[in-house]
MMTF fields as JSON, N, C-alpha, C and O atoms, coordinates in Angstrom:
{
  "mmtfVersion": "1.0.0",
  "mmtfProducer": "UNKNOWN",
  "numBonds": 279,
  "numAtoms": 280,
  "numGroups": 70,
  "numChains": 1,
  "numModels": 1,
  "chainsPerModel": [1],
  "groupsPerChain": [70],
  "chainIdList": ["A"],
  "bondAtomList": [4, 2, 8, 6, 12, 10, 16, 14, 20, 18, 24, 22, 28, 26, 32, 30, 36, 34, 40, 38, 44, 42, 48, 46, 52, 50, 56, 54, 60, 58, 64, 62, 68, 66, 72, 70, 76, 74, 80, 78, 84, 82, 88, 86, 92, 90, 96, 94, 100, 98, 104, 102, 108, 106, 112, 110, 116, 114, 120, 118, 124, 122, 128, 126, 132, 130, 136, 134, 140, 138, 144, 142, 148, 146, 152, 150, 156, 154, 160, 158, 164, 162, 168, 166, 172, 170, 176, 174, 180, 178, 184, 182, 188, 186, 192, 190, 196, 194, 200, 198, 204, 202, 208, 206, 212, 210, 216, 214, 220, 218, 224, 222, 228, 226, 232, 230, 236, 234, 240, 238, 244, 242, 248, 246, 252, 250, 256, 254, 260, 258, 264, 262, 268, 266, 272, 270, 276, 274],
  "bondOrderList": [1, 1, 1, 1, 1, 1, 1, 1, 1, 1, 1, 1, 1, 1, 1, 1, 1, 1, 1, 1, 1, 1, 1, 1, 1, 1, 1, 1, 1, 1, 1, 1, 1, 1, 1, 1, 1, 1, 1, 1, 1, 1, 1, 1, 1, 1, 1, 1, 1, 1, 1, 1, 1, 1, 1, 1, 1, 1, 1, 1, 1, 1, 1, 1, 1, 1, 1, 1, 1],
  "groupList": [{"groupName": "MET", "atomNameList": ["N", "CA", "C", "O"], "elementList": ["N", "C", "C", "O"], "formalChargeList": [0, 0, 0, 0], "bondAtomList": [1, 0, 2, 1, 3, 2], "bondOrderList": [1, 1, 2], "singleLetterCode": "M", "chemCompType": "L-PEPTIDE LINKING"}, {"groupName": "LYS", "atomNameList": ["N", "CA", "C", "O"], "elementList": ["N", "C", "C", "O"], "formalChargeList": [0, 0, 0, 0], "bondAtomList": [1, 0, 2, 1, 3, 2], "bondOrderList": [1, 1, 2], "singleLetterCode": "K", "chemCompType": "L-PEPTIDE LINKING"}, {"groupName": "GLU", "atomNameList": ["N", "CA", "C", "O"], "elementList": ["N", "C", "C", "O"], "formalChargeList": [0, 0, 0, 0], "bondAtomList": [1, 0, 2, 1, 3, 2], "bondOrderList": [1, 1, 2], "singleLetterCode": "E", "chemCompType": "L-PEPTIDE LINKING"}, {"groupName": "ILE", "atomNameList": ["N", "CA", "C", "O"], "elementList": ["N", "C", "C", "O"], "formalChargeList": [0, 0, 0, 0], "bondAtomList": [1, 0, 2, 1, 3, 2], "bondOrderList": [1, 1, 2], "singleLetterCode": "I", "chemCompType": "L-PEPTIDE LINKING"}, {"groupName": "ARG", "atomNameList": ["N", "CA", "C", "O"], "elementList": ["N", "C", "C", "O"], "formalChargeList": [0, 0, 0, 0], "bondAtomList": [1, 0, 2, 1, 3, 2], "bondOrderList": [1, 1, 2], "singleLetterCode": "R", "chemCompType": "L-PEPTIDE LINKING"}, {"groupName": "VAL", "atomNameList": ["N", "CA", "C", "O"], "elementList": ["N", "C", "C", "O"], "formalChargeList": [0, 0, 0, 0], "bondAtomList": [1, 0, 2, 1, 3, 2], "bondOrderList": [1, 1, 2], "singleLetterCode": "V", "chemCompType": "L-PEPTIDE LINKING"}, {"groupName": "ALA", "atomNameList": ["N", "CA", "C", "O"], "elementList": ["N", "C", "C", "O"], "formalChargeList": [0, 0, 0, 0], "bondAtomList": [1, 0, 2, 1, 3, 2], "bondOrderList": [1, 1, 2], "singleLetterCode": "A", "chemCompType": "L-PEPTIDE LINKING"}, {"groupName": "ASP", "atomNameList": ["N", "CA", "C", "O"], "elementList": ["N", "C", "C", "O"], "formalChargeList": [0, 0, 0, 0], "bondAtomList": [1, 0, 2, 1, 3, 2], "bondOrderList": [1, 1, 2], "singleLetterCode": "D", "chemCompType": "L-PEPTIDE LINKING"}, {"groupName": "SER", "atomNameList": ["N", "CA", "C", "O"], "elementList": ["N", "C", "C", "O"], "formalChargeList": [0, 0, 0, 0], "bondAtomList": [1, 0, 2, 1, 3, 2], "bondOrderList": [1, 1, 2], "singleLetterCode": "S", "chemCompType": "L-PEPTIDE LINKING"}, {"groupName": "ASN", "atomNameList": ["N", "CA", "C", "O"], "elementList": ["N", "C", "C", "O"], "formalChargeList": [0, 0, 0, 0], "bondAtomList": [1, 0, 2, 1, 3, 2], "bondOrderList": [1, 1, 2], "singleLetterCode": "N", "chemCompType": "L-PEPTIDE LINKING"}, {"groupName": "PRO", "atomNameList": ["N", "CA", "C", "O"], "elementList": ["N", "C", "C", "O"], "formalChargeList": [0, 0, 0, 0], "bondAtomList": [1, 0, 2, 1, 3, 2], "bondOrderList": [1, 1, 2], "singleLetterCode": "P", "chemCompType": "L-PEPTIDE LINKING"}, {"groupName": "GLN", "atomNameList": ["N", "CA", "C", "O"], "elementList": ["N", "C", "C", "O"], "formalChargeList": [0, 0, 0, 0], "bondAtomList": [1, 0, 2, 1, 3, 2], "bondOrderList": [1, 1, 2], "singleLetterCode": "Q", "chemCompType": "L-PEPTIDE LINKING"}, {"groupName": "TYR", "atomNameList": ["N", "CA", "C", "O"], "elementList": ["N", "C", "C", "O"], "formalChargeList": [0, 0, 0, 0], "bondAtomList": [1, 0, 2, 1, 3, 2], "bondOrderList": [1, 1, 2], "singleLetterCode": "Y", "chemCompType": "L-PEPTIDE LINKING"}, {"groupName": "TRP", "atomNameList": ["N", "CA", "C", "O"], "elementList": ["N", "C", "C", "O"], "formalChargeList": [0, 0, 0, 0], "bondAtomList": [1, 0, 2, 1, 3, 2], "bondOrderList": [1, 1, 2], "singleLetterCode": "W", "chemCompType": "L-PEPTIDE LINKING"}, {"groupName": "LEU", "atomNameList": ["N", "CA", "C", "O"], "elementList": ["N", "C", "C", "O"], "formalChargeList": [0, 0, 0, 0], "bondAtomList": [1, 0, 2, 1, 3, 2], "bondOrderList": [1, 1, 2], "singleLetterCode": "L", "chemCompType": "L-PEPTIDE LINKING"}, {"groupName": "GLY", "atomNameList": ["N", "CA", "C", "O"], "elementList": ["N", "C", "C", "O"], "formalChargeList": [0, 0, 0, 0], "bondAtomList": [1, 0, 2, 1, 3, 2], "bondOrderList": [1, 1, 2], "singleLetterCode": "G", "chemCompType": "PEPTIDE LINKING"}, {"groupName": "THR", "atomNameList": ["N", "CA", "C", "O"], "elementList": ["N", "C", "C", "O"], "formalChargeList": [0, 0, 0, 0], "bondAtomList": [1, 0, 2, 1, 3, 2], "bondOrderList": [1, 1, 2], "singleLetterCode": "T", "chemCompType": "L-PEPTIDE LINKING"}, {"groupName": "HIS", "atomNameList": ["N", "CA", "C", "O"], "elementList": ["N", "C", "C", "O"], "formalChargeList": [0, 0, 0, 0], "bondAtomList": [1, 0, 2, 1, 3, 2], "bondOrderList": [1, 1, 2], "singleLetterCode": "H", "chemCompType": "L-PEPTIDE LINKING"}],
  "groupTypeList": [0, 1, 2, 3, 4, 1, 1, 3, 5, 6, 7, 2, 8, 9, 0, 4, 10, 3, 6, 5, 11, 3, 7, 12, 2, 7, 13, 11, 2, 3, 2, 4, 11, 14, 15, 6, 5, 16, 4, 15, 1, 7, 3, 7, 14, 8, 1, 12, 6, 15, 1, 3, 17, 14, 16, 2, 7, 10, 14, 5, 12, 11, 1, 4, 3, 4, 8, 2, 13, 11],
  "groupIdList": [1, 2, 3, 4, 5, 6, 7, 8, 9, 10, 11, 12, 13, 14, 15, 16, 17, 18, 19, 20, 21, 22, 23, 24, 25, 26, 27, 28, 29, 30, 31, 32, 33, 34, 35, 36, 37, 38, 39, 40, 41, 42, 43, 44, 45, 46, 47, 48, 49, 50, 51, 52, 53, 54, 55, 56, 57, 58, 59, 60, 61, 62, 63, 64, 65, 66, 67, 68, 69, 70],
  "secStructList": [7, 7, 7, 7, 7, 3, 3, 3, 3, 3, 7, 6, 6, 6, 7, 7, 3, 3, 3, 3, 3, 3, 7, 2, 2, 2, 2, 2, 2, 2, 2, 2, 2, 2, 2, 2, 2, 2, 6, 1, 7, 7, 7, 7, 4, 4, 4, 4, 6, 6, 7, 7, 7, 7, 1, 1, 7, 2, 2, 2, 2, 2, 2, 2, 2, 2, 2, 2, 6, 7],
  "xCoordList": [7.165, 5.805, 5.821, 6.638, 4.916, 4.823, 4.322, 3.412, 4.927, 4.468, 3.206, 3.152, 2.205, 0.926, 0.84, 0.967, 0.621, 0.449, -0.952, -1.931, -1.047, -2.35, -2.517, -1.55, -3.77, -4.11, -5.092, -6.133, -4.77, -5.636, -6.575, -6.136, -7.858, -8.883, -9.272, -9.64, -9.185, -9.457, -10.712, -11.083, -11.346, -12.502, -12.019, -11.035, -12.701, -12.257, -12.351, -11.54, -13.314, -13.517, -12.456, -12.009, -12.047, -11.059, -9.867, -9.046, -9.772, -8.642, -8.424, -7.305, -9.481, -9.38, -9.484, -10.302, -8.685, -8.78, -10.144, -10.627, -10.754, -12.053, -12.045, -12.947, -11.039, -10.98, -9.564, -8.744, -9.302, -8.023, -8.328, -9.1, -7.724, -7.899, -6.628, -5.518, -6.812, -5.673, -5.993, -7.156, -4.945, -5.138, -5.883, -5.739, -6.672, -7.469, -6.579, -6.933, -5.443, -4.525, -4.012, -3.89, -3.712, -3.278, -4.402, -4.154, -5.633, -6.786, -6.942, -7.195, -6.793, -6.909, -5.829, -6.095, -4.625, -3.534, -3.832, -3.58, -4.362, -4.731, -5.808, -5.715, -6.825, -7.904, -7.359, -7.781, -6.436, -5.853, -5.104, -5.238, -4.309, -3.545, -4.455, -4.217, -5.485, -6.425, -7.166, -7.402, -7.526, -8.207, -7.333, -7.821, -6.05, -5.123, -5.028, -4.881, -5.111, -5.034, -6.301, -6.23, -7.457, -8.715, -9.048, -9.873, -8.438, -8.722, -7.834, -7.742, -7.19, -6.344, -7.185, -8.394, -6.542, -7.279, -8.336, -8.173, -9.408, -10.489, -10.006, -9.202, -10.507, -10.145, -11.239, -12.424, -10.849, -11.801, -12.123, -11.32, -13.306, -13.7, -14.296, -14.534, -14.537, -15.153, -14.263, -14.756, -12.974, -12.085, -12.305, -11.853, -12.997, -13.276, -14.641, -14.964, -15.438, -16.783, -16.699, -15.916, -17.523, -17.576, -16.445, -16.285, -15.654, -14.494, -14.862, -14.129, -15.99, -16.401, -17.659, -18.486, -17.778, -18.929, -19.591, -19.005, -20.805, -21.519, -22.287, -22.851, -22.3, -23.044, -24.426, -25.237, -24.699, -25.978, -26.363, -25.5, -27.651, -28.139, -27.751, -27.979, -27.181, -26.732, -27.833, -27.571, -29.051, -30.133, -30.559, -30.877, -30.567, -30.89, -29.829, -30.147, -28.572, -27.47, -27.607, -27.456, -27.891, -28.02, -29.137, -28.948, -30.292, -31.416, -31.063, -31.404, -30.379, -29.996, -29.036, -29.207, -28.04, -27.052, -27.694, -27.423, -28.538, -29.182, -30.135, -30.317, -30.743, -31.644, -30.861, -31.426, -29.577, -28.743, -28.487, -28.152, -28.638, -28.381, -29.49, -29.28, -30.668, -31.814, -31.928, -32.839],
  "yCoordList": [-9.834, -10.19, -11.323, -11.348, -12.24, -13.408, -13.017, -12.2, -13.609, -13.363, -14.178, -15.367, -13.537, -14.199, -14.548, -13.689, -15.829, -16.273, -15.882, -16.178, -15.22, -14.775, -15.014, -15.072, -15.15, -15.334, -14.23, -14.087, -13.451, -12.364, -12.894, -13.467, -12.699, -13.135, -11.926, -10.88, -12.078, -10.96, -11.211, -12.353, -10.127, -10.167, -10.63, -10.106, -11.601, -12.158, -11.154, -11.202, -10.251, -9.346, -8.252, -7.922, -7.687, -6.608, -6.811, -5.909, -7.991, -8.385, -7.453, -7.335, -6.8, -5.978, -6.876, -7.796, -6.637, -7.443, -7.248, -6.124, -8.365, -8.276, -8.943, -8.709, -9.767, -10.444, -10.935, -11.038, -11.234, -11.822, -13.037, -12.953, -14.166, -15.39, -15.658, -15.518, -16.052, -16.436, -17.762, -18.146, -18.459, -19.726, -19.487, -18.441, -20.463, -20.344, -20.169, -19.426, -20.837, -20.705, -19.266, -18.73, -18.645, -17.248, -16.347, -15.413, -16.629, -15.854, -15.953, -14.951, -17.144, -17.328, -16.543, -15.963, -16.523, -15.773, -14.271, -13.576, -13.775, -12.36, -12.039, -11.037, -12.885, -12.682, -12.694, -11.892, -13.59, -13.67, -12.387, -11.848, -11.898, -10.678, -9.468, -8.624, -9.374, -8.259, -8.325, -7.298, -9.512, -9.679, -9.284, -8.728, -9.562, -9.21, -7.699, -7.192, -6.988, -5.531, -4.951, -4.049, -5.464, -4.894, -5.332, -4.695, -6.39, -6.858, -6.199, -6.677, -5.122, -4.423, -3.803, -4.022, -3.032, -2.432, -1.462, -0.858, -1.328, -0.43, 1.016, 1.396, 1.801, 3.21, 4.024, 3.824, 4.929, 5.785, 6.984, 7.908, 6.959, 8.025, 9.228, 10.261, 9.115, 10.223, 11.466, 12.579, 11.283, 12.453, 13.344, 14.489, 12.825, 13.608, 14.288, 15.08, 14.0, 14.576, 16.093, 16.629, 16.777, 18.237, 18.936, 20.147, 18.221, 18.826, 19.555, 20.444, 19.193, 19.924, 20.725, 20.307, 21.856, 22.726, 22.952, 23.559, 22.461, 22.541, 23.848, 24.331, 24.41, 25.645, 25.369, 26.284, 24.102, 23.73, 22.347, 21.499, 22.124, 20.819, 19.778, 20.014, 18.649, 17.647, 17.149, 16.934, 16.961, 16.491, 17.554, 17.229, 18.803, 19.898, 19.96, 20.104, 19.85, 19.857, 18.702, 18.89, 17.515, 16.336, 16.523, 16.227, 17.009, 17.232, 18.273, 18.112, 19.344, 20.4, 19.865, 20.129, 19.125, 18.59, 17.582, 17.598, 16.712, 15.708, 16.338, 15.805, 17.454, 18.114, 18.683, 18.876, 18.953, 19.45, 18.376, 18.7, 17.108, 16.016, 15.879, 15.298, 16.41, 16.192, 17.26, 17.22],
  "zCoordList": [6.329, 6.001, 4.986, 4.065, 5.174, 4.311, 2.921, 2.784, 1.901, 0.539, 0.295, 0.61, -0.263, -0.522, -2.001, -2.874, -2.255, -3.635, -4.08, -3.396, -5.22, -5.682, -7.177, -7.937, -7.566, -8.97, -9.336, -8.694, -10.36, -10.797, -11.872, -12.87, -11.66, -12.605, -13.441, -12.906, -14.777, -15.676, -16.505, -16.774, -16.897, -17.782, -19.156, -19.677, -19.739, -21.024, -22.163, -23.088, -22.118, -23.246, -23.341, -24.439, -22.204, -22.282, -21.348, -21.183, -20.738, -19.894, -18.695, -18.197, -18.238, -17.03, -15.808, -15.798, -14.783, -13.563, -12.896, -12.757, -12.487, -11.819, -10.445, -9.641, -10.169, -8.874, -8.621, -9.534, -7.354, -6.963, -6.107, -5.152, -6.448, -5.671, -4.882, -5.395, -3.612, -2.786, -2.119, -2.0, -1.684, -0.985, 0.323, 0.956, 0.708, 1.926, 3.153, 4.068, 3.184, 4.312, 4.427, 5.529, 3.277, 3.283, 3.793, 4.555, 3.374, 3.822, 5.342, 6.011, 5.872, 7.315, 8.055, 9.108, 7.516, 8.141, 8.123, 9.107, 7.017, 6.927, 7.953, 8.661, 8.034, 9.005, 10.436, 11.269, 10.714, 12.05, 12.382, 13.481, 11.418, 11.656, 11.815, 12.679, 10.998, 11.129, 12.456, 13.091, 12.869, 14.144, 15.306, 16.29, 15.209, 16.286, 16.434, 17.546, 15.334, 15.378, 15.996, 16.831, 15.591, 16.074, 17.488, 18.143, 17.975, 19.322, 20.368, 21.498, 20.001, 20.957, 22.051, 22.123, 22.895, 24.005, 23.477, 22.417, 24.23, 23.843, 23.884, 24.735, 22.962, 22.889, 23.574, 23.306, 24.446, 25.14, 24.25, 24.124, 23.635, 22.723, 23.443, 22.817, 24.731, 25.466, 25.481, 25.66, 25.298, 25.303, 24.082, 24.062, 23.063, 21.866, 21.92, 21.034, 22.926, 23.039, 23.149, 23.932, 22.349, 22.401, 21.686, 21.841, 20.91, 20.249, 18.961, 18.528, 18.338, 17.142, 17.475, 18.285, 16.846, 17.065, 15.71, 14.814, 15.575, 14.31, 14.213, 15.196, 13.015, 12.792, 12.227, 12.084, 11.903, 11.303, 11.804, 12.031, 11.976, 12.4, 11.345, 10.159, 11.727, 10.759, 9.822, 8.639, 10.317, 9.449, 8.443, 7.3, 8.848, 7.929, 6.835, 5.655, 7.24, 6.274, 5.288, 4.081, 5.801, 4.95, 3.929, 2.749, 4.363, 3.44, 2.388, 1.216, 2.801, 1.861, 0.806, -0.384, 1.235, 0.299, -0.651, -1.852, -0.117, -0.967, -1.968, -3.062, -1.619, -2.567, -3.747, -4.824, -3.56, -4.656, -5.705, -6.844, -5.345, -6.282, -7.314, -8.38, -7.004, -7.897, -8.939, -9.766]
}
């Protein structure tokens, strides 16, 4: 794997890292490699249909859980 030259940008007040800068050419190479991975063959998700069985309606569950936050 190619070594990527990077510059870490830190907050002046406490020197905590807040960003990382890389050369545009390195960014393009990363994007190309990520694109190659995601452009693979399509995955057939239908084989997973019906594999989980819920005991509660998802919207009811969501409302119940969110009400606990208040």
